[in-house]
C-alpha positions in Angstrom: -26.6 -11.3 48.0 -23.4 -12.3 45.9 -25.5 -15.0 44.1 -28.2 -12.4 43.3 -25.6 -9.9 41.9 -23.9 -12.6 39.8 -27.3 -13.7 38.4 -28.2 -10.1 37.5 -24.9 -9.6 35.7 -25.4 -12.7 33.7 -28.9 -11.7 32.8 -27.7 -8.3 31.7 -24.9 -9.8 29.5 -27.4 -12.2 27.9 -30.0 -9.5 27.2 -27.6 -7.2 25.5 -26.1 -9.9 23.4 -22.4 -9.3 24.1 -21.5 -12.7 25.6 -18.0 -13.5 24.5 -16.0 -16.7 24.8 -13.1 -16.3 27.2 -9.7 -17.6 26.3 -8.4 -19.6 29.2 -4.9 -19.0 30.5 -2.9 -21.3 32.9 0.5 -21.7 34.6 2.7 -24.7 35.4 5.9 -25.0 37.4 8.8 -27.4 37.2 12.2 -28.3 38.7 15.4 -29.1 36.6 16.1 -32.7 35.9 17.6 -34.6 38.9 16.6 -32.1 41.5 13.4 -33.9 42.6 15.2 -35.2 45.6 18.0 -33.1 47.2 20.1 -32.6 50.3 18.7 -30.4 53.1 19.8 -26.8 52.5 20.5 -27.3 48.7 19.2 -24.4 46.5 16.2 -25.3 44.4 15.2 -23.5 41.3 11.5 -23.5 40.3 10.4 -22.1 36.9 6.8 -21.0 35.9 5.5 -21.2 32.4 2.3 -19.6 31.0 0.2 -21.8 28.7 -0.5 -19.0 26.1 0.0 -15.3 25.4 -3.5 -14.0 25.6 -3.0 -12.7 29.1 -2.1 -9.1 29.6 0.1 -7.7 32.4 1.0 -11.1 33.9 2.6 -11.2 37.3 3.6 -14.2 39.5 3.4 -14.9 43.2 5.2 -17.9 44.7 3.9 -19.8 47.8 5.5 -22.4 50.2 2.9 -24.3 52.1 0.3 -21.7 51.0 2.3 -18.8 52.4 3.4 -16.0 50.0 7.2 -15.8 49.8 7.3 -12.3 48.4 8.8 -13.4 45.1 6.9 -12.1 42.0 9.2 -13.3 39.1 8.7 -16.3 36.8 11.6 -18.1 38.6 11.9 -18.9 42.3 15.1 -19.8 44.1 15.1 -21.2 47.7 17.3 -23.0 50.1 14.8 -22.9 52.9 12.4 -25.6 51.7 12.1 -28.6 53.9 11.2 -32.2 53.2 7.4 -32.4 52.6 7.0 -28.6 51.9 4.7 -27.8 49.0 5.4 -25.1 46.4 3.0 -23.5 43.9 2.6 -20.3 41.9 -0.3 -18.0 41.3 -0.6 -16.1 38.0 -2.4 -12.7 38.0 -3.4 -11.2 34.7 -6.1 -9.4 32.6 -8.0 -12.0 30.6 -9.4 -12.0 27.0 -12.6 -10.3 28.4 -10.4 -7.5 29.7 -11.3 -8.5 33.3 -8.8 -9.2 36.2 -8.2 -13.0 36.5 -6.0 -15.6 38.2 -4.6 -19.1 37.5 -3.1 -21.6 40.0 -0.2 -23.8 39.0 0.4 -27.5 39.8 1.9 -28.2 43.3 5.4 -29.7 43.7 6.3 -31.5 47.0 9.9 -31.0 48.1 11.8 -34.2 48.9 14.9 -33.8 51.2 17.0 -36.7 52.3 20.1 -37.0 54.4 21.3 -40.1 52.4 21.2 -39.9 48.6 23.3 -41.9 46.2 25.1 -39.4 43.8 24.9 -39.9 40.1 26.6 -38.5 37.0 25.5 -38.6 33.3 27.7 -38.0 30.3 26.7 -37.0 26.7 28.3 -35.7 23.5 27.7 -31.9 23.0 29.9 -31.3 20.0 31.0 -33.5 17.2 29.4 -36.7 15.8 29.4 -40.3 16.7 29.8 -42.3 14.4 32.3 -40.0 12.6 35.5 -40.0 10.7 38.8 -40.7 12.3 40.7 -37.6 13.5 37.5 -35.5 14.3 37.3 -34.0 17.8 34.4 -34.9 20.0 33.3 -32.9 23.1 31.7 -34.6 26.2 29.9 -33.0 29.1 29.2 -34.4 32.6 25.8 -33.7 34.3 25.9 -34.2 38.1 23.0 -35.3 40.3 23.6 -34.7 44.0 27.0 -33.4 43.1 27.1 -30.7 45.8 28.5 -27.2 45.3 31.9 -28.3 43.9 32.0 -31.8 42.5 35.3 -33.2 41.2 35.6 -35.0 37.8 37.9 -37.6 36.2 37.5 -38.8 32.6 38.3 -42.4 31.5 39.0 -44.1 28.2 38.4 -47.8 28.4 38.4 -47.5 32.2 41.8 -46.0 32.2 42.4 -42.5 33.7 43.0 -39.7 31.2 45.6 -37.5 32.7 44.5 -33.9 33.1 40.9 -34.5 32.1 39.3 -33.3 35.3 36.7 -30.8 34.3 33.0 -31.2 33.5 33.8 -30.7 29.8 36.2 -33.0 27.9 37.3 -32.7 24.3 39.7 -35.0 22.4 40.3 -37.0 19.3 39.5 -40.6 19.9 40.4 -44.0 18.4 37.8 -46.3 16.9 36.3 -48.5 19.7 37.3 -46.2 22.6 34.8 -46.1 25.4 34.5 -42.8 27.2 33.1 -42.4 30.7 33.4 -40.0 33.7 33.8 -40.4 37.5 32.4 -37.8 39.8 33.2 -37.2 43.5 30.3 -35.3 45.2 30.8 -32.9 48.1 27.1 -32.9 48.9 26.4 -33.3 52.6 23.9 -36.0 52.0 25.9 -38.2 49.6 25.6 -41.7 51.0 26.6 -44.5 51.2 29.4 -43.2 48.9 30.4 -39.9 47.5 31.6 -41.4 44.2 29.6 -42.0 41.0 30.4 -43.3 37.5 28.7 -42.3 34.3 27.6 -44.4 31.5 30.2 -45.4 28.9 29.9 -44.1 25.3 31.7 -46.2 22.5 33.4 -44.2 19.7 32.7 -45.5 16.2 34.8 -44.5 13.2 33.5 -45.1 9.8 33.8 -43.7 6.2 31.2 -41.2 5.1 29.2 -40.6 2.0 28.7 -36.9 1.5 25.2 -35.7 0.4 23.9 -32.3 -0.7 20.4 -31.2 -1.5 19.1 -27.7 -2.5 15.8 -25.9 -2.1 14.5 -22.6 -3.5 12.4 -20.1 -1.7 10.1 -19.4 -4.6 9.5 -20.9 -8.0 8.0 -19.4 -10.3 9.2 -15.8 -9.7 8.8 -12.5 -11.3 11.6 -11.1 -13.4 14.2 -9.1 -11.3 12.8 -10.5 -8.1 15.4 -11.5 -5.5 15.3 -15.3 -4.8 17.2 -17.5 -2.2 18.6 -21.0 -2.6 19.7 -23.0 0.4 21.9 -26.1 0.5 21.7 -28.9 3.1 24.8 -31.0 3.6 25.2 -34.4 5.4 28.3 -36.5 6.2 30.7 -34.1 4.5 33.4 -34.3 7.1 35.7 -31.4 7.8 36.6 -28.5 5.5 33.8 -29.0 2.9 32.8 -26.1 0.5 29.6 -25.5 -1.5 29.8 -23.8 -4.9 26.7 -22.6 -7.0 26.2 -22.9 -10.7 23.7 -21.4 -13.1 23.3 -23.2 -16.5 26.5 -25.1 -15.7 28.6 -22.0 -15.2 30.2 -21.3 -11.8 28.7 -18.1 -10.2 31.6 -16.0 -9.1 31.6 -15.4 -5.3 28.6 -17.7 -4.7 30.1 -19.9 -2.0 28.4 -21.4 1.0 25.0 -22.9 1.9 23.0 -19.7 0.9 22.8 -18.3 -2.7 20.8 -15.1 -3.2 20.3 -13.6 -6.7 18.0 -11.3 -8.7 19.5 -12.0 -12.2 17.7 -15.2 -13.1 15.9 -15.7 -16.4 13.2 -18.0 -17.5 14.6 -21.6 -17.9 17.8 -21.0 -16.0 19.0 -24.2 -14.3 20.6 -23.9 -10.8 22.6 -26.6 -9.0 25.2 -26.8 -6.2 28.5 -28.7 -6.0 29.9 -30.0 -2.7 33.6 -30.4 -2.4 34.5 -32.6 0.7 38.3 -33.0 1.1 38.1 -35.0 4.3 39.9 -38.3 4.0 37.1 -40.3 5.5 34.6 -39.0 2.9 34.2 -41.6 0.1 33.0 -39.1 -2.5 35.0 -35.9 -2.5 32.7 -34.2 -5.1 28.9 -34.3 -5.0 26.4 -32.6 -7.3 22.9 -31.7 -6.1 19.8 -32.1 -8.1 19.0 -29.2 -10.4 16.2 -26.7 -10.1 14.8 -25.2 -13.4 13.5 -21.7 -12.8 10.2 -20.3 -14.2 10.7 -16.5 -14.5 7.7 -14.6 -15.5 8.2 -11.3 -17.4 7.0 -8.1 -15.7 4.1 -6.3 -17.3 3.9 -2.5 -17.4 0.3 -1.4 -16.8 -0.9 1.5 -19.0 -3.9 3.8 -18.8 -5.3 6.8 -20.6 -8.6 8.7 -20.6 -10.6 10.4 -23.4 -13.4 12.9 -23.2 -16.3 11.1 -24.9 -19.3 13.3 -24.1 -19.5 17.0 -23.2 -16.9 19.7 -23.6 -13.8 20.9 -21.8 -13.6 23.9 -21.5 -17.3 23.9 -20.9 -20.2 25.0 -18.8 -20.0 24.5 -15.0 -23.5 22.9 -14.8 -23.0 20.5 -17.7 -21.9 16.9 -17.1 -18.8 15.4 -18.9 -18.2 11.8 -19.6 -14.7 10.3 -19.8 -13.8 6.9 -21.0 -10.7 5.1 -19.8 -8.5 2.7 -21.8 -6.1 0.5 -19.9 -3.9 -2.5 -20.6 -1.4 -5.0 -19.1 -3.2 -4.9 -15.7 -4.0 -8.5 -15.3 -7.4 -10.0 -14.4 -10.0 -7.9 -12.5 -7.9 -4.8 -11.8 -9.3 -2.0 -9.6 -10.6 0.9 -11.7 -10.6 4.1 -9.7 -11.6 7.7 -10.7 -10.3 10.5 -8.6 -11.0 14.2 -8.5 -8.4 16.3 -6.7 -6.8 13.0 -5.5 -10.1 12.0 -3.8 -11.8 8.8 -5.0 -15.2 9.6 -6.6 -16.0 6.3 -8.4 -14.7 2.8 -9.0 -15.3 -0.4 -10.9 -16.1 1.2 -14.2 -14.1 2.4 -17.3 -16.5 5.3 -17.8 -17.4 8.2 -15.5 -19.8 11.1 -15.8 -20.2 14.1 -13.5 -20.2 17.9 -13.5 -17.0 19.6 -12.3 -15.9 22.9 -10.7 -13.4 25.0 -12.6 -9.9 24.0 -11.6 -10.8 20.4 -10.7 -8.2 17.8 -11.6 -9.5 14.5 -12.9 -7.3 11.3 -12.9 -7.9 7.6 -13.5 -6.0 4.9 -11.7 -5.6 1.2 -12.5 -4.5 -1.1 -9.6 -3.6 -4.7 -10.2 -5.1 -7.3 -7.9 -4.1 -10.7 -9.3 -0.7 -10.9 -7.6 0.9 -11.2 -11.1 4.3 -9.8 -12.2 4.3 -6.1 -12.8 6.8 -3.3 -13.0 4.3 -1.2 -11.1 1.3 -2.3 -9.1 -0.7 0.7 -10.2 -0.7 3.4 -12.9 -2.4 6.8 -12.8 -3.1 8.9 -15.8 -1.9 12.5 -16.1 -4.5 14.9 -14.5 -7.0 16.6 -16.8 -7.6 20.2 -15.7 -11.3 21.0 -15.8 -12.0 24.6 -17.2 -15.6 25.5 -16.4 -17.6 28.7 -16.8 -21.1 29.8 -15.9 -23.6 29.0 -18.6 -24.5 32.2 -20.6 -28.1 33.2 -21.0 -29.4 32.3 -24.4 -29.2 35.4 -26.6 -32.1 37.2 -28.1 -31.6 37.9 -31.9 -33.4 40.8 -33.6 -33.6 41.9 -37.2 -32.7 45.6 -37.4 -33.2 46.7 -41.0 -31.0 44.2 -42.9 -28.9 43.2 -39.9 -29.3 40.3 -37.4 -28.2 41.6 -34.0 -27.7 39.6 -30.7 -28.7 41.5 -27.6 -25.4 41.0 -25.6 -21.9 41.8 -26.6 -19.5 38.9 -27.1 -18.4 36.1 -29.4 -21.1 34.2 -31.2 -21.7 31.2 -33.4 -24.2 31.9 -36.1 -26.4 29.2 -37.7 -28.2 29.1 -41.0 -30.8 26.3 -41.4 -29.2 24.5 -38.4 -25.6 24.6 -39.8 -22.8 26.7 -38.4 -21.8 29.6 -40.6 -18.0 29.5 -40.8 -16.3 32.7 -39.6 -19.6 34.3 -38.4 -18.5 35.1 -34.8 -19.6 38.8 -34.3 -22.5 40.1 -32.3 -24.1 41.0 -35.7 -24.6 39.2 -38.9 -25.8 40.3 -42.3 -28.0 37.5 -43.8 -27.2 36.8 -47.4 -29.8 34.0 -48.1 -33.4 33.4 -47.3 -33.8 30.9 -44.5 -33.7 30.3 -40.7 -31.1 32.1 -38.6 -30.1 31.7 -34.9 -27.0 32.2 -32.7 -25.2 30.8 -29.7 -23.1 32.9 -27.4 -19.6 31.4 -26.9 -17.5 32.6 -23.9 -14.6 30.4 -25.0 -15.2 28.0 -22.1 -19.0 27.6 -22.3 -21.8 28.0 -24.9 -25.3 29.2 -24.3 -28.4 27.5 -25.5 -29.7 28.4 -28.9 -31.3 31.8 -29.4 -34.7 32.4 -30.9 -34.9 31.6 -34.6 -35.6 34.3 -37.2 -36.8 33.5 -40.7 -35.5 35.8 -43.4 -37.8 36.0 -46.5 -36.8 39.3 -48.2 -33.2 40.2 -49.2 -33.7 43.0 -51.8 -32.5 45.8 -49.5 -29.7 47.8 -51.0 -26.7 48.8 -49.0 -25.3 52.3 -48.6 -21.6 52.4 -49.4 -19.8 51.8 -46.1 -17.4 54.7 -46.7 -20.1 57.3 -47.4 -21.1 57.7 -43.7 -18.7 58.4 -40.8 -19.7 58.2 -37.2 -17.5 59.4 -34.3 -16.4 59.2 -31.6 -17.1 55.5 -31.0 -17.3 54.7 -28.2 -19.1 57.9 -27.3 -19.9 59.5 -23.9 -23.1 61.0 -25.3 -22.7 63.2 -28.4 -22.4 61.2 -31.6 -21.3 63.1 -34.7 -22.5 61.9 -38.2 -20.6 63.0 -41.3 -22.2 62.1 -44.7 -19.6 63.9 -46.7 -21.3 65.6 -49.7 -24.4 63.6 -49.4 -27.5 65.7 -48.5 -30.2 63.4 -49.9 -33.2 62.5 -47.9 -32.1 60.0 -45.3 -33.8 58.7 -42.2 -31.5 58.0 -39.1 -32.8 55.5 -36.5 -31.1 54.5 -33.3 -32.0 51.0 -32.1 -31.2 49.1 -28.9 -29.7 45.7 -29.4 -33.1 44.1 -29.0 -34.6 46.2 -31.8 -36.3 48.9 -29.7 -36.3 52.3 -31.5 -34.5 54.8 -29.3 -34.3 57.9 -31.6 -35.3 58.9 -35.1 -34.2 61.9 -37.2 -34.6 63.1 -40.8 -31.3 64.2 -42.3 -32.6 65.8 -45.6 -30.3 68.6 -46.6 -27.9 67.8 -43.8 -24.4 66.5 -44.5 -23.4 66.7 -40.8 -25.5 66.0 -37.7 -25.0 65.6 -34.0 -27.1 63.1 -32.1 -27.4 63.4 -28.3 -27.5 59.9 -26.8 -26.6 61.0 -23.3 -30.2 60.3 -22.0 -29.8 56.6 -22.9 -28.3 53.9 -20.7 -24.7 52.8 -21.4 -24.5 49.9 -23.7 -24.4 48.9 -27.4 -26.7 50.5 -30.0 -27.3 50.2 -33.7 -27.4 53.4 -35.8 -29.3 52.8 -39.1 -29.5 55.0 -42.1 -32.1 54.4 -44.8 -32.4 56.5 -48.0 -35.6 57.2 -49.9 -34.5 54.7 -52.4 -34.3 52.0 -49.7 -30.6 51.8 -49.4 -29.5 50.9 -45.8 -26.3 51.3 -43.7 -26.1 49.9 -40.1 -23.4 50.9 -37.6 -22.8 49.5 -34.1 -21.8 52.0 -31.5 -20.9 51.9 -27.8 -22.3 54.4 -25.4 -20.1 54.6 -22.3 -20.8 57.3 -19.8 
């Protein structure tokens, strides 16, 4: 049954294509040097080491002769192990496939003996050999089968050193001295003797030749970057000092093996001087090789944008094109367009789209070539988009001798396709024969061009503007006309702004007349007066009820 389930699982994994290589993990154990054979009852320390760090949630379990000891740490201390016992460790963890897993260590067989010859080793743990005369050297003794409290005695040239009875011994030695150590073990199994002698180490005195070399963390560097120089010294004896120089000038306060600075310039030369006052050093002053710095000036990227197509303010449904100009941004910089701080396009210096009113457009250049820059990116000031709904194209009518647009507002009038300077009212009196049209301008947005009217006759005379008074304007319904002393035959016509005749009246013999417009819808109207001789006067009035 288990084989069937395993086969099914493998088939499922293969069919769905998520087979993944597992990273193996393992564990090994070891004893400290010299404890492979010990006295019965001595404490042993076993240490476990994982092979890699891919395992998650690792725990350990220690076994003696296959029986779990209850210890779950990576170290295992025991005094109960007997000769011939075997020790191993199990590692429990979550593997790289996120599944529970185990690993078994190597096996160590415990060797116990009731008769072991004790040993002691000695080595230098501080100081140098060879070295200059007068320099202290520290030795350390390492016992093997030394028991719980071994005794020590240090020797020079096989002669006892009075008072040197610890495991550590420091002194100033003469050239040719041979240093060794005697150990007396208190181990229960020390046999046939409890005394052991270490190896002898000969002291060699010699003169030294001091050396110094320097290295720099980075070269070239960008201007104002912090940089670190390190010095390595050999055979400098005692009391040596390192000084740093730039272009041959001592750097104040720059003393020691590390020099950090952010003030270097291109072509600066850095070196170090070693002063070694120790008597056994042949050369008391040593100069390092020099490092010539390459310092690259920092560039300051720039960017700006210009509207190259469309208008702002403008119509909400019309697209606008901006073109970006940028510099000092290195090779292949990132070009990013943002609207309201959200990226909308990249990789191009031009961008076209329609905007909502209040949108903020910016352009950003970001360096990518790891060059030297004061700033890694620069963003242009935001451009506020002012947009308005597109007005309906106006309808222009000719009412008597006046061109009238059908909607109140500001206009741009055209004659033969050219803008008429200063012609911005809803009405315009044509002065030349030709083609006329208008565009309504809201200030933010312009409509499409109106219909085109061709004017072919301009011999209509005008009534003097001051000879007719119309009031009130605006009016709520009753409009009073005052022609002064003029009672000649005159026809009054009221037009809508699209040229529809709303009212007509003959004013012969009447200097004053009241017209009732209250039955008309609120809005703009044109009141036109035409005399029998053909003179015309047009007046725009506003009916507001």
